DRENPA-3360 file (N, C-alpha, C; in nm, 2 decimals, always signed):
BEGIN
1 = MSGTKRAT = +12.31/+7.48/+11.67/+12.39/+7.42/+11.77/+12.51/+7.34/+11.71 ~ +12.62/+7.35/+11.76/+12.73/+7.28/+11.71/+12.72/+7.14/+11.74 ~ +12.79/+7.05/+11.69/+12.79/+6.90/+11.72/+12.88/+6.86/+11.83 ~ +12.96/+6.96/+11.88/+13.06/+6.92/+11.98/+13.00/+6.95/+12.12 ~ +13.04/+6.88/+12.20/+13.00/+6.91/+12.34/+13.13/+6.92/+12.42 ~ +13.11/+7.02/+12.51/+13.23/+7.06/+12.61/+13.22/+6.99/+12.73 ~ +13.33/+6.93/+12.75/+13.31/+6.85/+12.88/+13.34/+6.94/+13.01 ~ +13.25/+6.95/+13.09/+13.27/+7.03/+13.20/+13.29/+6.93/+13.31;
9 = KSIRKKKD = +13.37/+6.96/+13.41/+13.41/+6.88/+13.52/+13.38/+6.97/+13.64 ~ +13.28/+6.92/+13.71/+13.26/+7.00/+13.85/+13.35/+6.95/+13.95 ~ +13.40/+7.04/+14.01/+13.50/+7.01/+14.13/+13.43/+7.03/+14.26 ~ +13.43/+6.90/+14.33/+13.35/+6.89/+14.46/+13.47/+6.89/+14.56 ~ +13.42/+6.96/+14.67/+13.50/+6.96/+14.78/+13.50/+6.82/+14.85 ~ +13.62/+6.77/+14.90/+13.62/+6.64/+14.95/+13.56/+6.63/+15.08 ~ +13.48/+6.53/+15.11/+13.40/+6.52/+15.23/+13.50/+6.49/+15.34 ~ +13.50/+6.54/+15.46/+13.59/+6.52/+15.57/+13.53/+6.39/+15.63;
17 = PNAPKRSL = +13.61/+6.27/+15.64/+13.57/+6.16/+15.70/+13.54/+6.16/+15.84 ~ +13.59/+6.28/+15.93/+13.57/+6.30/+16.05/+13.42/+6.37/+16.08 ~ +13.37/+6.41/+15.97/+13.25/+6.50/+15.99/+13.14/+6.40/+16.03 ~ +13.04/+6.45/+16.12/+12.93/+6.37/+16.16/+12.83/+6.32/+16.04 ~ +12.78/+6.21/+16.06/+12.69/+6.15/+15.95/+12.56/+6.22/+15.98 ~ +12.49/+6.25/+15.86/+12.36/+6.32/+15.85/+12.26/+6.22/+15.93 ~ +12.14/+6.29/+15.98/+12.05/+6.23/+16.04/+11.96/+6.15/+15.95 ~ +11.89/+6.05/+16.01/+11.81/+5.96/+15.93/+11.67/+6.02/+15.92;
25 = SAYMFFAN = +11.58/+5.99/+15.82/+11.44/+6.03/+15.83/+11.37/+5.93/+15.89 ~ +11.24/+5.95/+15.92/+11.15/+5.86/+15.98/+11.13/+5.73/+15.89 ~ +11.12/+5.77/+15.77/+11.11/+5.67/+15.67/+11.23/+5.58/+15.66 ~ +11.35/+5.62/+15.67/+11.46/+5.54/+15.67/+11.46/+5.45/+15.78 ~ +11.42/+5.50/+15.91/+11.42/+5.41/+16.01/+11.34/+5.30/+16.00 ~ +11.21/+5.33/+15.94/+11.11/+5.23/+15.90/+11.18/+5.13/+15.81 ~ +11.25/+5.17/+15.70/+11.29/+5.09/+15.59/+11.40/+5.00/+15.65 ~ +11.49/+5.06/+15.74/+11.60/+4.97/+15.79/+11.55/+4.87/+15.87;
33 = ENRDLVRE = +11.43/+4.88/+15.95/+11.38/+4.79/+16.04/+11.30/+4.68/+15.95 ~ +11.23/+4.72/+15.84/+11.15/+4.64/+15.78/+11.21/+4.56/+15.65 ~ +11.32/+4.60/+15.61/+11.38/+4.57/+15.48/+11.40/+4.40/+15.48 ~ +11.46/+4.34/+15.58/+11.48/+4.20/+15.59/+11.35/+4.13/+15.59 ~ +11.24/+4.18/+15.65/+11.12/+4.11/+15.65/+11.07/+4.11/+15.52 ~ +11.07/+4.22/+15.43/+11.01/+4.23/+15.29/+11.09/+4.13/+15.21 ~ +11.22/+4.11/+15.24/+11.30/+4.02/+15.16/+11.25/+3.87/+15.19 ~ +11.23/+3.85/+15.32/+11.20/+3.71/+15.36/+11.05/+3.68/+15.30;
41 = ENPGISFG = +10.96/+3.77/+15.31/+10.82/+3.75/+15.25/+10.83/+3.74/+15.09 ~ +10.92/+3.81/+15.02/+10.94/+3.80/+14.89/+11.07/+3.75/+14.83 ~ +11.09/+3.61/+14.84/+11.23/+3.57/+14.80/+11.25/+3.60/+14.66 ~ +11.37/+3.64/+14.62/+11.41/+3.68/+14.48/+11.37/+3.82/+14.44 ~ +11.32/+3.90/+14.51/+11.28/+4.02/+14.48/+11.38/+4.11/+14.45 ~ +11.37/+4.21/+14.34/+11.48/+4.29/+14.31/+11.50/+4.41/+14.41 ~ +11.62/+4.47/+14.39/+11.64/+4.59/+14.48/+11.53/+4.70/+14.48 ~ +11.48/+4.74/+14.35/+11.39/+4.83/+14.32/+11.26/+4.78/+14.38;
49 = GVGKLLGE = +11.22/+4.66/+14.37/+11.10/+4.59/+14.43/+11.09/+4.62/+14.57 ~ +11.21/+4.58/+14.64/+11.20/+4.60/+14.79/+11.17/+4.75/+14.82 ~ +11.23/+4.84/+14.77/+11.20/+4.98/+14.79/+11.06/+5.02/+14.74 ~ +11.00/+4.97/+14.64/+10.86/+4.98/+14.61/+10.76/+4.93/+14.72 ~ +10.80/+4.81/+14.77/+10.72/+4.75/+14.87/+10.72/+4.83/+15.01 ~ +10.85/+4.88/+15.05/+10.86/+4.95/+15.16/+10.77/+5.08/+15.15 ~ +10.79/+5.14/+15.04/+10.73/+5.26/+15.01/+10.57/+5.25/+15.03 ~ +10.51/+5.14/+14.98/+10.38/+5.12/+14.99/+10.34/+5.08/+15.14;
57 = KWKALTAD = +10.41/+5.01/+15.20/+10.39/+4.99/+15.34/+10.39/+5.13/+15.42 ~ +10.49/+5.21/+15.41/+10.50/+5.33/+15.47/+10.38/+5.42/+15.45 ~ +10.33/+5.42/+15.33/+10.22/+5.51/+15.29/+10.09/+5.45/+15.37 ~ +10.09/+5.32/+15.40/+9.97/+5.26/+15.45/+9.97/+5.28/+15.60 ~ +10.08/+5.32/+15.65/+10.08/+5.32/+15.80/+9.99/+5.44/+15.85 ~ +9.93/+5.43/+15.97/+9.86/+5.55/+16.01/+9.95/+5.64/+16.09 ~ +9.91/+5.78/+16.13/+9.99/+5.86/+16.20/+10.05/+5.79/+16.33 ~ +9.97/+5.72/+16.40/+10.01/+5.66/+16.52/+10.11/+5.56/+16.49;
65 = EKKPYEEK = +10.10/+5.48/+16.38/+10.21/+5.38/+16.35/+10.34/+5.43/+16.32 ~ +10.32/+5.55/+16.26/+10.45/+5.63/+16.22/+10.53/+5.70/+16.33 ~ +10.45/+5.72/+16.43/+10.50/+5.80/+16.55/+10.64/+5.75/+16.61 ~ +10.65/+5.62/+16.63/+10.78/+5.58/+16.69/+10.91/+5.60/+16.60 ~ +10.87/+5.60/+16.47/+10.99/+5.62/+16.37/+11.01/+5.78/+16.37 ~ +10.90/+5.86/+16.37/+10.92/+6.00/+16.37/+11.00/+6.04/+16.50 ~ +10.97/+5.98/+16.61/+11.05/+6.01/+16.73/+11.20/+5.98/+16.73 ~ +11.21/+5.86/+16.66/+11.37/+5.82/+16.64/+11.43/+5.91/+16.54;
73 = AEADKKRY = +11.36/+5.97/+16.45/+11.42/+6.06/+16.34/+11.45/+6.19/+16.42 ~ +11.35/+6.24/+16.50/+11.37/+6.36/+16.58/+11.50/+6.35/+16.68 ~ +11.51/+6.23/+16.75/+11.62/+6.22/+16.83/+11.76/+6.21/+16.74 ~ +11.76/+6.16/+16.64/+11.88/+6.15/+16.55/+11.91/+6.29/+16.50 ~ +11.81/+6.36/+16.45/+11.84/+6.50/+16.42/+11.90/+6.58/+16.52 ~ +11.85/+6.57/+16.65/+11.92/+6.64/+16.75/+12.06/+6.59/+16.78 ~ +12.08/+6.45/+16.76/+12.22/+6.40/+16.77/+12.31/+6.47/+16.68 ~ +12.25/+6.47/+16.55/+12.33/+6.53/+16.43/+12.37/+6.67/+16.47;
81 = EAQKAQYL = +12.28/+6.75/+16.50/+12.30/+6.90/+16.52/+12.40/+6.92/+16.62 ~ +12.40/+6.84/+16.75/+12.50/+6.85/+16.84/+12.64/+6.82/+16.79 ~ +12.64/+6.71/+16.72/+12.76/+6.66/+16.68/+12.83/+6.75/+16.57 ~ +12.73/+6.82/+16.49/+12.77/+6.90/+16.39/+12.83/+7.04/+16.46 ~ +12.76/+7.08/+16.57/+12.81/+7.21/+16.63/+12.94/+7.18/+16.70 ~ +12.96/+7.06/+16.76/+13.10/+7.04/+16.82/+13.19/+7.02/+16.71 ~ +13.18/+6.96/+16.59/+13.26/+6.95/+16.48/+13.30/+7.07/+16.44 ~ +13.21/+7.17/+16.41/+13.22/+7.30/+16.36/+13.32/+7.39/+16.46;
89 = SEQQ = +13.28/+7.38/+16.58/+13.37/+7.45/+16.68/+13.52/+7.40/+16.68 ~ +13.54/+7.26/+16.66/+13.67/+7.21/+16.65/+13.75/+7.25/+16.53 ~ +13.67/+7.30/+16.42/+13.73/+7.34/+16.29/+13.79/+7.47/+16.31 ~ +13.75/+7.55/+16.40/+13.80/+7.69/+16.40/+13.91/+7.71/+16.48;
% end
């Protein structure tokens, strides 16, 4: 192998600011709801530490405890699909 590296630049298409935002997962609804509580219980915790504790709490939940978050995620998914369909129809 030669010692030179070739710089490759990937060209990404700019995201339309008017495009609908993606739907959130059940875990993200849980994390958004519980993030401040984890910070209050653990003052001075690092950003990564908050994520780790939220992940542990999520894994410890039963299926019944996860159900409200999964319902929110399903509703948000339907919202996104509806907005995306409308957005795509307007683009044509």
